[in-house]
C-alpha positions in Angstrom: 41.4 -29.5 0.8 39.9 -29.0 -2.6 38.7 -32.1 -4.4 41.1 -31.7 -7.4 44.0 -31.5 -5.0 42.8 -34.6 -3.2 42.7 -36.4 -6.6 46.2 -35.1 -7.5 47.6 -36.4 -4.2 45.8 -39.7 -4.7 47.4 -40.2 -8.1 50.8 -39.4 -6.6 50.2 -42.1 -3.9 49.2 -44.7 -6.5 52.4 -43.9 -8.5 54.5 -44.4 -5.4 53.0 -47.6 -4.2 53.0 -49.0 -7.7 56.7 -48.7 -8.4 58.5 -48.0 -5.1 60.6 -51.1 -5.5 61.8 -50.2 -9.0 65.1 -48.6 -7.8 65.9 -51.7 -5.9 65.7 -54.0 -8.9 68.1 -54.6 -11.7 67.7 -55.8 -15.2 66.3 -54.6 -18.5 63.3 -52.3 -18.5 61.0 -54.9 -20.1 61.2 -57.1 -17.0 62.1 -54.5 -14.4 58.9 -52.4 -14.7 56.4 -55.3 -14.5 58.3 -57.0 -11.7 58.5 -53.8 -9.8 54.8 -53.2 -10.2 53.8 -56.8 -9.2 56.0 -56.8 -6.1 55.4 -53.1 -5.1 51.6 -53.2 -5.2 51.5 -56.8 -3.9 53.6 -56.0 -0.8 51.6 -52.9 0.0 48.3 -54.7 -0.2 49.6 -57.5 1.9 50.7 -55.0 4.5 47.3 -53.3 4.4 45.7 -56.7 5.0 47.9 -57.3 8.0 47.0 -53.9 9.4 43.3 -54.4 8.6 43.2 -57.8 10.4 44.6 -56.3 13.6 42.0 -55.9 16.4 40.5 -52.5 16.2 40.2 -49.9 13.4 43.8 -49.4 12.4 43.5 -49.2 8.6 42.8 -45.5 8.4 43.9 -42.8 6.0 46.7 -41.9 8.3 48.2 -45.4 8.4 47.8 -45.8 4.7 49.6 -42.6 4.1 52.3 -43.7 6.5 52.8 -46.8 4.3 52.9 -44.7 1.2 55.4 -42.3 2.6 57.6 -45.1 3.9 57.5 -46.9 0.5 58.3 -43.6 -1.2 61.2 -43.0 1.2 62.8 -46.4 0.5 62.4 -46.1 -3.2 63.5 -42.5 -3.3 66.6 -42.8 -1.2 67.7 -45.9 -3.2 67.2 -44.0 -6.4 69.1 -41.0 -5.0 72.1 -43.1 -4.0 72.4 -44.7 -7.4 75.5 -43.2 -9.1 74.0 -43.3 -12.6 70.4 -42.6 -13.4 69.6 -43.1 -17.1 66.5 -42.2 -19.1 63.6 -44.3 -18.0 62.2 -44.6 -21.5 64.6 -43.5 -24.4 62.3 -41.7 -26.8 64.7 -40.2 -29.4 65.7 -43.5 -31.1 62.0 -44.6 -31.1 60.9 -41.4 -32.8 63.7 -41.5 -35.3 62.7 -45.0 -36.4 59.2 -44.0 -37.4 60.0 -42.2 -40.6 62.0 -45.1 -42.3 59.2 -47.5 -41.5 60.4 -49.5 -38.5 57.8 -52.2 -37.7 59.0 -52.1 -34.1 58.6 -48.4 -33.7 55.2 -48.3 -35.4 54.1 -51.3 -33.3 55.1 -49.4 -30.2 53.2 -46.3 -31.4 50.1 -48.4 -31.9 50.4 -49.9 -28.4 50.7 -46.4 -27.0 47.6 -45.4 -28.9 45.7 -48.4 -27.5 46.8 -47.5 -24.0 45.5 -44.0 -24.4 42.2 -45.3 -25.6 41.9 -47.7 -22.7 43.0 -45.0 -20.2 40.5 -42.5 -21.6 37.7 -45.1 -21.1 38.8 -45.9 -17.6 39.2 -42.2 -16.5 35.8 -41.2 -18.0 33.5 -43.9 -16.6 33.0 -44.8 -12.9 32.8 -48.5 -12.1 30.7 -50.3 -14.6 31.7 -54.0 -14.6 29.3 -56.3 -12.8 31.8 -58.2 -10.7 34.0 -55.1 -10.4 31.1 -53.3 -8.6 29.5 -56.2 -6.7 32.8 -57.8 -5.4 36.0 -55.7 -5.9 34.6 -52.3 -5.3 32.1 -53.5 -2.6 34.8 -55.0 -0.4 37.0 -51.9 -1.1 34.3 -49.6 0.1 33.6 -51.8 3.2 37.3 -51.8 4.1 37.4 -48.0 3.6 34.3 -47.5 5.8 35.2 -50.0 8.5 38.9 -49.2 8.6 39.5 -52.9 9.0 38.9 -56.3 7.4 36.0 -57.6 9.4 35.4 -61.4 9.6 32.7 -61.3 6.9 35.3 -59.9 4.5 36.5 -63.2 3.3 36.2 -65.7 0.4 37.6 -64.2 -2.8 41.1 -62.9 -2.4 41.6 -59.2 -1.7 44.5 -57.8 -3.8 42.4 -55.8 -6.1 39.9 -54.7 -3.4 42.7 -53.5 -1.2 44.3 -51.7 -4.2 40.9 -50.0 -4.8 40.6 -49.2 -1.0 44.1 -47.7 -1.2 42.8 -45.2 -3.8 39.9 -44.3 -1.5 42.1 -43.8 1.5 44.7 -41.8 -0.4 42.2 -39.4 -2.0 39.9 -39.3 1.0 36.9 -40.1 -1.2 35.3 -42.7 -3.4 37.4 -41.6 -6.4 36.5 -44.5 -8.7 38.5 -43.3 -11.7 41.7 -43.2 -9.5 41.0 -46.8 -8.4 40.8 -47.8 -12.1 44.4 -46.8 -12.6 45.2 -50.2 -11.0 43.8 -52.4 -13.8 45.3 -50.1 -16.4 48.7 -50.6 -14.9 48.2 -54.4 -14.6 47.4 -54.5 -18.3 50.3 -52.4 -19.4 52.9 -54.2 -17.3 51.5 -57.6 -18.4 52.2 -56.6 -22.0 55.8 -55.7 -20.9 56.2 -59.0 -19.1 54.9 -61.0 -22.0 57.5 -59.3 -24.3 60.2 -60.0 -21.8 59.4 -63.7 -21.6 59.2 -64.0 -25.4 62.5 -62.2 -25.8 64.1 -64.5 -23.3 63.1 -67.6 -25.3 63.5 -66.0 -28.7 65.0 -62.9 -30.2 64.1 -59.4 -29.2 61.8 -59.3 -32.2 59.7 -62.2 -30.7 59.2 -60.0 -27.6 57.9 -57.2 -29.8 55.5 -59.5 -31.6 54.1 -61.0 -28.4 53.4 -57.5 -27.0 51.7 -56.5 -30.2 49.5 -59.6 -30.3 48.4 -59.1 -26.8 47.7 -55.4 -27.2 45.7 -55.9 -30.4 43.4 -58.6 -29.0 39.9 -57.2 -28.5 39.2 -59.3 -25.4 42.3 -58.0 -23.7 41.7 -54.3 -24.6 38.0 -54.5 -23.6 38.9 -55.7 -20.1 41.9 -53.5 -19.6 40.0 -50.5 -18.1 37.7 -52.6 -16.0 38.7 -53.9 -12.6 38.2 -57.6 -13.0 40.8 -60.0 -11.7 41.8 -62.0 -14.8 44.7 -59.9 -16.1 46.2 -59.4 -12.7 47.2 -63.1 -12.2 48.3 -63.1 -15.9 51.0 -60.7 -14.9 52.1 -62.8 -11.9 52.1 -66.1 -13.7 54.1 -64.6 -16.7 56.6 -63.2 -14.2 56.7 -66.5 -12.3 57.5 -68.4 -15.6 60.3 -65.9 -16.3 61.7 -66.4 -12.8 61.5 -70.1 -13.2 63.5 -69.9 -16.4 66.2 -67.9 -14.7 66.2 -70.4 -11.9 66.7 -73.3 -14.4 69.7 -71.4 -15.8 71.4 -70.2 -12.6 69.9 -72.5 -9.9 69.8 -69.5 -7.6 67.6 -69.9 -4.5 66.3 -66.4 -4.7 64.8 -67.0 -8.1 63.0 -70.1 -6.7 61.6 -67.9 -3.9 60.6 -65.2 -6.5 58.9 -67.8 -8.7 56.9 -69.1 -5.7 56.1 -65.6 -4.3 54.7 -64.5 -7.7 52.4 -67.5 -7.7 51.5 -66.5 -4.2 50.6 -63.0 -5.5 48.5 -64.6 -8.3 46.4 -66.5 -5.8 46.2 -63.3 -3.7 44.6 -61.8 -6.8 42.4 -64.7 -7.9 42.0 -68.3 -6.8 42.6 -69.6 -10.4 46.4 -69.1 -9.8 46.5 -72.3 -7.7 46.7 -74.4 -10.9 50.1 -72.8 -11.6 51.5 -74.8 -8.7 51.4 -77.8 -11.0 53.3 -75.9 -13.7 56.0 -74.7 -11.3 56.2 -78.2 -9.7 56.7 -79.7 -13.1 59.6 -77.3 -13.7 61.3 -78.4 -10.5 60.5 -82.1 -11.2 62.1 -82.0 -14.7 65.1 -80.2 -13.2 65.5 -82.9 -10.5 65.5 -85.6 -13.2 68.0 -83.6 -15.3 70.4 -82.9 -12.4 70.5 -86.5 -11.2 71.5 -87.6 -7.7 74.2 -84.9 -7.3 71.8 -81.9 -7.5 68.7 -83.6 -6.2 68.9 -82.2 -2.7 69.4 -78.6 -3.8 66.5 -78.9 -6.3 64.1 -80.3 -3.7 65.1 -77.6 -1.2 64.5 -74.9 -3.8 61.1 -76.5 -4.6 60.2 -76.5 -1.0 61.1 -72.9 -0.4 59.2 -71.9 -3.5 56.1 -73.7 -2.1 56.7 -71.9 1.3 56.7 -68.6 -0.6 53.4 -69.4 -2.3 51.8 -70.2 1.0 53.3 -67.2 2.9 52.4 -64.7 0.2 48.9 -65.9 -0.9 48.0 -69.2 0.7 47.4 -67.7 4.2 44.2 -66.1 2.9 42.7 -69.5 2.1 43.8 -70.9 5.4 41.8 -68.0 7.0 38.8 -68.9 4.8 39.1 -72.5 6.1 39.2 -71.3 9.7 35.8 -69.7 9.2 34.1 -71.9 6.7 36.0 -75.2 6.6 38.5 -76.6 4.1 35.7 -77.4 1.6 35.1 -73.7 1.3 38.7 -72.5 1.5 39.0 -71.8 -2.2 35.9 -69.9 -3.4 34.0 -71.3 -6.3 31.2 -69.8 -8.5 29.2 -73.0 -7.8 27.6 -75.7 -9.9 25.1 -73.3 -11.4 27.9 -71.5 -13.3 30.1 -74.5 -14.1 27.1 -76.3 -15.5 26.9 -73.4 -18.1 30.3 -74.4 -19.5 30.1 -74.8 -23.3 32.1 -77.9 -24.2 31.8 -77.3 -27.9 34.2 -77.5 -30.9 34.3 -73.7 -30.9 35.8 -73.8 -27.4 38.3 -76.5 -28.4 39.8 -73.8 -30.6 38.5 -70.7 -28.7 40.8 -68.3 -30.6 39.0 -69.2 -33.8 35.6 -70.0 -32.3 35.3 -66.5 -30.8 36.5 -64.1 -33.5 34.9 -61.1 -31.9 36.9 -61.7 -28.8 40.3 -62.5 -30.3 40.2 -60.8 -33.7 43.2 -61.2 -36.0 45.6 -62.2 -33.2 43.3 -65.2 -32.7 44.6 -66.7 -35.9 48.2 -66.2 -34.8 47.4 -67.8 -31.4 45.9 -70.9 -33.1 48.7 -71.3 -35.6 51.3 -70.9 -32.9 49.6 -73.5 -30.7 49.4 -75.9 -33.6 53.0 -75.5 -34.6 54.1 -75.8 -31.0 52.3 -79.1 -30.5 53.8 -80.3 -33.8 57.3 -79.4 -32.6 56.9 -81.2 -29.3 55.3 -84.3 -30.9 58.1 -84.6 -33.4 60.7 -84.1 -30.7 62.1 -80.9 -32.4 61.0 -78.5 -29.8 63.4 -76.8 -27.4 63.0 -77.1 -23.7 61.0 -73.9 -23.5 58.5 -75.2 -25.9 57.3 -77.9 -23.6 57.4 -75.5 -20.6 55.1 -73.2 -22.6 52.6 -76.0 -22.8 52.9 -76.7 -19.1 52.2 -73.1 -18.2 49.2 -72.7 -20.5 47.5 -76.0 -21.3 46.4 -77.2 -17.8 44.6 -73.9 -17.2 43.1 -74.0 -20.7 41.8 -77.6 -20.1 40.3 -76.6 -16.8 38.6 -73.6 -18.5 37.2 -75.8 -21.2 35.5 -78.3 -18.8 34.4 -75.9 -16.1 34.5 -72.2 -17.1 34.0 -72.0 -20.9 30.8 -70.0 -20.4 33.1 -66.9 -20.6 36.2 -66.4 -22.7 37.3 -63.7 -20.2 38.9 -66.3 -18.0 41.4 -67.2 -20.7 43.0 -63.8 -20.2 45.0 -65.3 -17.3 47.0 -67.5 -19.7 46.7 -65.4 -22.9 50.3 -64.1 -22.5 51.6 -67.6 -22.9 49.7 -68.1 -26.2 51.0 -64.7 -27.3 54.6 -65.8 -26.6 54.2 -69.1 -28.4 52.7 -67.4 -31.5 55.5 -64.8 -31.4 58.2 -67.4 -31.4 56.7 -68.9 -34.6 56.0 -65.6 -36.3 59.4 -64.0 -35.6 61.1 -65.3 -38.7 58.3 -63.9 -40.9 58.6 -60.5 -39.2 62.3 -60.6 -39.8 61.7 -61.1 -43.5 59.1 -58.3 -43.6 61.5 -55.9 -41.9 64.1 -56.6 -44.6 61.7 -56.4 -47.5 61.1 -53.5 -49.9 59.6 -50.3 -48.4 56.3 -50.8 -50.1 55.8 -54.2 -48.5 57.0 -52.9 -45.1 54.6 -50.0 -45.2 51.7 -52.3 -46.1 52.6 -54.4 -43.1 52.6 -51.3 -41.0 49.1 -50.3 -42.2 47.9 -53.8 -41.5 49.4 -53.5 -38.0 47.7 -50.2 -37.3 44.4 -51.6 -38.6 44.7 -54.5 -36.2 45.2 -52.1 -33.3 42.2 -50.0 -34.4 39.9 -53.1 -34.7 41.2 -54.5 -31.4 40.5 -51.3 -29.5 37.2 -50.4 -31.2 35.1 -51.5 -28.2 36.7 -48.8 -26.0 36.7 -45.8 -28.3 33.6 -44.5 -26.5 35.8 -43.0 -23.7 37.6 -40.8 -26.1 34.4 -39.8 -27.8 32.7 -38.8 -24.6 35.7 -36.9 -23.3 35.5 -34.8 -26.4 31.7 -34.4 -26.5 30.7 -34.3 -22.8 33.8 -33.9 -20.6 32.0 -32.1 -17.8 29.4 -34.8 -17.1 29.0 -35.9 -13.5 29.8 -39.4 -12.4 26.0 -40.0 -12.0 25.4 -38.9 -15.6 28.3 -41.1 -16.8 26.9 -44.1 -15.0 23.4 -43.4 -16.3 24.8 -43.5 -19.8 26.7 -46.7 -19.4 24.3 -48.6 -17.1 20.9 -46.8 -17.2 19.1 -49.7 -15.4 21.5 -49.7 -12.5 21.7 -45.9 -12.2 17.9 -45.5 -12.2 17.5 -48.1 -9.6 20.2 -46.6 -7.3 18.6 -43.2 -7.6 15.1 -44.5 -6.8 16.3 -46.4 -3.8 18.2 -43.3 -2.5 15.3 -41.1 -2.9 12.4 -43.3 -1.9 13.6 -45.8 0.7 14.7 -45.2 4.3 18.4 -45.8 5.1 17.4 -48.2 7.9 15.1 -50.3 5.6 16.1 -53.9 5.2 16.6 -54.8 1.5 17.0 -58.1 -0.3 18.5 -57.7 -3.7 19.1 -60.3 -6.5 21.6 -57.8 -8.1 24.9 -57.8 -6.2 25.9 -54.5 -7.6 23.5 -52.6 -5.3 25.5 -53.6 -2.2 28.3 -51.3 -3.3 26.1 -48.2 -3.5 24.5 -49.0 -0.1 27.4 -50.6 1.8 26.4 -48.6 4.9 22.8 -49.9 4.8 21.3 -53.3 5.8 21.3 -54.8 2.2 21.5 -58.6 1.7 22.4 -60.1 -1.6 20.8 -63.5 -2.3 17.9 -65.3 -4.1 15.1 -65.9 -1.6 14.0 -69.6 -1.7 10.4 -68.7 -1.0 8.0 -65.8 -0.7 8.2 -66.2 3.1 11.9 -65.7 3.1 11.6 -62.6 0.9 9.0 -61.2 3.3 11.7 -60.9 6.0 12.9 -57.7 4.4 11.2 -54.3 3.8 12.0 -54.2 0.1 12.8 -56.8 -2.6 14.8 -56.1 -5.8 14.2 -58.7 -8.5 16.3 -59.1 -11.7 14.7 -59.8 -15.0 16.9 -63.0 -15.2 15.6 -64.4 -11.9 13.0 -66.9 -13.2 15.6 -68.4 -15.6 18.2 -69.0 -12.9 16.1 -70.4 -10.1 16.0 -73.9 -11.6 19.8 -73.9 -11.7 20.0 -73.2 -8.0 17.6 -76.1 -7.3 14.6 -73.8 -6.5 12.4 -74.5 -9.5 9.4 -75.0 -7.2 9.6 -71.7 -5.5 6.3 -69.8 -4.8 8.0 -66.5 -5.0 7.1 -65.5 -8.5 3.4 -66.3 -8.0 3.5 -64.2 -4.9 5.1 -61.2 -6.7 1.9 -61.0 -8.8 -0.2 -60.4 -5.7 -0.1 -56.7 -4.7 -1.5 -57.6 -1.3 1.9 -59.2 -0.6 4.4 -57.3 -2.9 3.7 -53.8 -4.1 5.6 -52.9 -7.3 7.2 -49.5 -6.8 9.7 -49.1 -9.6 10.8 -50.7 -12.9 14.2 -49.8 -14.3 15.0 -49.0 -18.0 14.7 -52.2 -20.1 12.7 -53.9 -17.3 16.0 -55.2 -15.9 15.3 -54.5 -12.2 12.0 -54.2 -10.3 11.7 -52.8 -6.8 8.9 -54.2 -4.6 7.8 -53.1 -1.2 6.9 -55.9 1.1 3.4 -55.4 2.4 3.4 -56.2 6.1 
């Protein structure tokens, strides 16, 4: 089969597993699409995990395609049996609203433009994110090569890695750009889910504003085409909050199960989702107090089945971790070295203002929305959903401030909630703008498009390189984006034996040599480094050793001795150095 045909078939498989449950769901498009994506991909990756954990090598291309075909059959037959199939996305009204200057239509056009820019970036470059390569893609490649989830594939949850592995199995190759369709879809559906949640608590205009704010945030756009696992749990938690709201209104047990299952999917994507258990528990606790003795039994029962759904969908992975490494290591942690880097500064008390390059113009809206929300709650003038917004967003933000504020990226997981609260406060202003004179409205549209342009500026490079160098190979594209990494990978392939034992301080190299005996760690001493044939040292090494409690290591003095360590290669920018251990 020709490679282009493999890729085409791979894209078809991704489309099927991403939305096979869509025909089985009901509701407006804003919530139907993101819910279908979360449940469709989540269920398929969970099934792949079950197959991969079976004794033997059962997770093969054939079994993956069997899953894809079965999912497609279920969705396709359901769609065929529906008596009325309407247009999935009605375009005519949208296009007609552009000419008279509809803020909503121009905002939608701007979001489509941002999506095209992000997609162009994702489809041009191979994997370039550090954690994307060293963790998500590495485990995906291991699963693809091993046709199973071996015991050492544990620790961090596997939703994104299995989604990447699905792309490899479906295409029959390491088609990295196909795998990156997954983070793109997570980002797009999170925008839809955010709009749906805001529209449920406010008017439809609030939903539109929330979507615009999220899509115009530089931090959000920059991470959209990269396979990190911060936006994925944002989708699950936003949908869980939506399901919890419906449960509060209808008290239906299936909505309690759905709210819990979505938190389960969030912890199947990233361990940070565990904190949302407190948020969902608070919703049930308040409901129990409100219902009184008459409805207490039902509320407690629904809370318990929601908790059971969390554990069944995502919690089992951490139980598996505990079985191997003990309960203390059930939930993976970056370690004290990283948490000690947390910047507990005034700039991080108000991160949306303290990091203007990350949050841009929407950061002002997030801050104002938060301030007005707190004011409402303190004065007792807030509706019930105002306090629930605080419960879904603030605990995570506080945890971020004290432990993880060395990177604003982690705030992406709760950014939809801040977009919603800002939208609820800005909706009246947008309503007045929509009813204002055409000149004012068109000025607002220009400002809106400028915000989209600024928010997506960090990812324009993909469009530029598609135009100027569309035929570049993946190796050339990686060399352009990460010259130090590409140069080191090429050197190791050309100048080291495939059976050579290698110790690397750069975790990304494990992905490129997953079939070789590579170990990723920081040797405590020169003696421990000498256990390998080659040592790869990062330029950052000397600065991080004290943080790991190894300030007294003799390794760096030994590296200056060519009788022990022969320097073979230095990458561009002196980022990586390859040493041969002299035996």
